[in-house]
C-alpha positions in Angstrom: 0.2 0.1 0.0 1.6 3.3 -0.9 1.2 6.8 0.7 -1.4 8.9 -1.4 -1.4 11.7 1.2 1.4 13.8 -1.0 -0.6 13.6 -4.0 -3.1 16.1 -3.0 -0.7 18.4 -1.3 1.1 18.8 -4.8 -2.3 19.4 -6.4 -3.0 21.9 -4.1 0.2 23.7 -4.2 0.5 23.8 -8.2 -2.9 25.3 -8.1 -1.8 28.0 -5.9 1.2 28.6 -8.1 -1.0 28.8 -11.5 -3.3 31.1 -9.7 -0.3 33.3 -8.5 0.8 33.4 -12.0 -2.8 34.6 -13.1 -2.8 37.4 -10.2 0.4 38.3 -11.4 -0.7 38.6 -15.2 -3.6 40.8 -13.9 -1.2 43.0 -12.2 1.0 43.6 -15.1 -2.0 44.4 -17.4 -3.4 46.8 -14.7 -0.3 48.5 -14.4 0.9 48.5 -18.0 -2.7 49.7 -19.5 -4.8 51.4 -16.8 -2.2 53.0 -14.7 -0.1 53.9 -18.0 -3.3 55.7 -19.5 -4.1 57.5 -16.2 -0.1 58.5 -16.1 -0.5 59.7 -19.5 -3.5 61.8 -18.8 -1.9 63.5 -15.6 1.1 64.6 -17.8 -1.3 66.0 -20.2 -2.8 68.0 -17.9 0.3 69.7 -16.8 1.6 70.2 -20.4 0.7 73.3 -22.7 -1.7 72.5 -25.7 -0.2 73.5 -29.1 -0.3 73.1 -32.5 2.6 71.4 -34.3 2.9 71.4 -38.3 4.8 68.4 -40.2 8.0 69.6 -41.5 8.7 66.2 -43.1 8.0 62.5 -42.7 9.8 59.0 -43.8 8.7 55.5 -43.8 11.3 53.1 -43.1 11.3 49.3 -42.7 11.3 47.3 -39.1 14.1 45.2 -40.0 15.1 42.0 -38.5 12.0 40.2 -37.3 10.1 43.1 -37.7 7.7 42.8 -40.9 6.2 46.5 -39.9 6.9 49.6 -41.6 7.1 52.9 -39.6 6.3 56.3 -40.2 8.4 59.0 -38.6 7.6 62.8 -38.7 9.3 65.8 -37.8 7.2 68.5 -36.2 7.9 72.1 -35.8 6.3 73.7 -32.9 6.0 77.6 -32.1 6.9 80.6 -34.1 10.1 82.1 -34.7 12.9 81.9 -32.5 10.5 80.0 -30.3 10.1 77.1 -32.6 11.1 73.8 -31.8 11.3 70.6 -33.7 10.6 67.0 -32.7 10.7 63.8 -34.5 8.0 61.3 -33.3 6.9 57.8 -34.7 3.4 58.2 -35.7 2.4 55.0 -37.1 3.2 51.5 -38.0 1.9 48.7 -39.7 1.6 47.4 -43.5 3.5 49.2 -46.1 0.1 50.6 -47.8 -1.4 51.5 -44.6 1.7 53.6 -43.5 2.3 55.1 -46.9 -1.2 56.4 -47.1 -1.1 58.1 -43.7 2.0 59.7 -44.6 0.3 61.2 -47.7 -2.9 62.0 -46.2 -2.5 62.3 -42.5 1.0 63.3 -41.7 1.9 65.0 -44.8 4.2 68.0 -44.8 2.4 71.4 -44.0 -0.5 69.4 -41.9 -1.5 70.8 -38.7 -1.8 68.6 -35.2 -3.3 69.3 -31.9 -0.5 68.3 -29.3 0.7 68.9 -25.8 4.1 70.2 -25.2 6.3 69.5 -22.2 7.0 73.1 -20.7 10.3 71.8 -19.3 11.4 70.5 -22.7 9.8 72.2 -25.8 11.0 69.7 -28.1 9.0 67.0 -26.3 5.6 66.5 -27.5 2.9 64.1 -26.9 -0.6 63.7 -29.0 -3.9 63.6 -27.8 -5.1 60.0 -27.0 -8.1 58.4 -26.0 -6.8 57.5 -22.3 -10.1 56.2 -21.3 -10.3 53.3 -23.8 -6.7 51.8 -22.9 -7.7 52.5 -19.1 -10.7 50.1 -19.6 -8.9 47.7 -21.7 -6.3 47.8 -18.6 -9.3 47.2 -16.1 -11.0 44.5 -18.2 -7.8 42.6 -18.5 -7.0 42.5 -15.1 -10.1 41.6 -14.2 -10.2 38.5 -16.6 -6.8 37.3 -15.3 -8.1 38.2 -11.8 -11.1 35.8 -12.2 -8.8 33.0 -13.8 -6.7 32.9 -11.0 -9.8 32.6 -8.7 -11.2 30.1 -10.5 -8.0 28.0 -10.5 -7.5 29.1 -6.7 -10.9 28.0 -5.5 -11.5 24.9 -7.9 -12.0 21.9 -5.8 -8.9 19.4 -5.8 -9.4 15.5 -6.7 -7.1 13.6 -4.9 -4.5 11.8 -7.2 -5.3 8.0 -8.3 -3.3 5.6 -6.6 -1.0 4.2 -9.4 -0.3 0.9 -7.7 -3.2 -2.0 -7.4 -4.5 -2.9 -4.3 -3.1 -6.3 -3.4 -4.4 -8.0 -0.2 
């Protein structure tokens, strides 16, 4: 007769380990999306709104292991001696999509509403929908936390005794 008291303990500890992994994923998703969106929103409130004009743009290929194309645009913010330039990556994706955005949305001379860092006027941020990213982070974290809870609270079945009972 073998001792089977070890099997349920191992099953329970592996369940706790899996639930811990799900809880860690929930934390990472929440921190990355939801808190990141809130931090950008807070920055946006302290930066001043401005208008930026595209001076030039270029499309480049991602390269090794990256099959996307990237659109970089150089923006000019301000007038005269106060004018600053900033280069930003504004789009990525398939070549046709990026070229279309370069020709239409970010063509030289187009104007864009931006926020400018008062401490570094060459640094700018585009208005984004932080609310959507926040809710994606909250929903993702809730999903991973629910998975962790379901693993943690699921009933454990004792492992079957692999050796036949010989009396």
